[in-house]
C-alpha positions in Angstrom: 0.0 0.0 0.0 1.4 3.4 -0.9 2.2 5.9 1.9 -1.0 7.8 2.6 -2.3 9.7 5.6 -4.9 7.1 6.8 -7.8 8.3 9.0 -10.3 6.5 11.1 -13.7 8.1 10.5 -17.2 7.3 11.7 -19.7 6.0 9.1 -23.1 7.7 9.0 -24.8 4.6 7.6 -22.5 1.6 8.0 -24.8 -0.8 6.3 -24.3 1.0 3.0 -20.7 0.1 3.0 -21.2 -3.6 3.4 -22.2 -4.0 -0.2 -20.1 -1.2 -1.6 -17.5 -2.2 -4.3 -15.0 0.2 -2.8 -15.0 -1.2 0.7 -12.9 -4.1 2.1 -12.5 -5.4 5.6 -9.3 -4.5 7.3 -7.4 -4.8 10.6 -6.6 -1.3 11.8 -4.2 -0.2 14.5 -5.0 3.2 16.1 -2.6 5.7 17.7 -3.3 4.3 21.2 -2.3 0.8 20.1 -5.8 -0.8 19.7 -6.4 -3.2 16.9 -9.9 -3.2 15.4 -11.7 -4.7 12.5 -12.9 -1.9 10.3 -13.8 -1.1 6.7 -11.1 0.3 4.3 -12.6 2.4 1.6 -10.8 3.1 -1.7 -13.3 5.8 -2.6 -11.9 9.2 -1.5 -15.0 11.3 -1.8 -17.7 9.3 0.0 -20.7 11.2 1.5 -21.1 8.5 4.2 -18.1 9.7 6.2 -18.4 11.8 9.4 -15.0 13.7 9.7 -15.9 15.3 13.0 -14.3 12.5 15.0 -11.5 11.6 12.6 -8.3 10.2 14.1 -5.1 9.0 12.5 -4.5 5.3 11.9 -1.0 3.8 12.5 -1.2 0.6 10.4 -3.8 -1.1 8.3 -3.9 -4.6 6.9 -6.5 -4.9 4.2 -8.0 -8.4 3.7 -8.1 -9.6 0.1 -11.2 -10.9 -1.6 -9.4 -13.6 -3.5 -11.8 -16.5 -2.6 -12.8 -17.2 -6.2 
């Protein structure tokens, strides 16, 4: 993954992301060391993001969809 400034943002309607072609599950490490399962979005202009509580992410491991 290229070097980008990754942010953890709240989703307004999380169910919309479950079927989105731009979303993938990921393991995310936050600044305080917590590891959480989250969604990684490749779309950079989504209206479903709430930036008011954005915080940086330290590391992200995106799970691949290569089950086919």
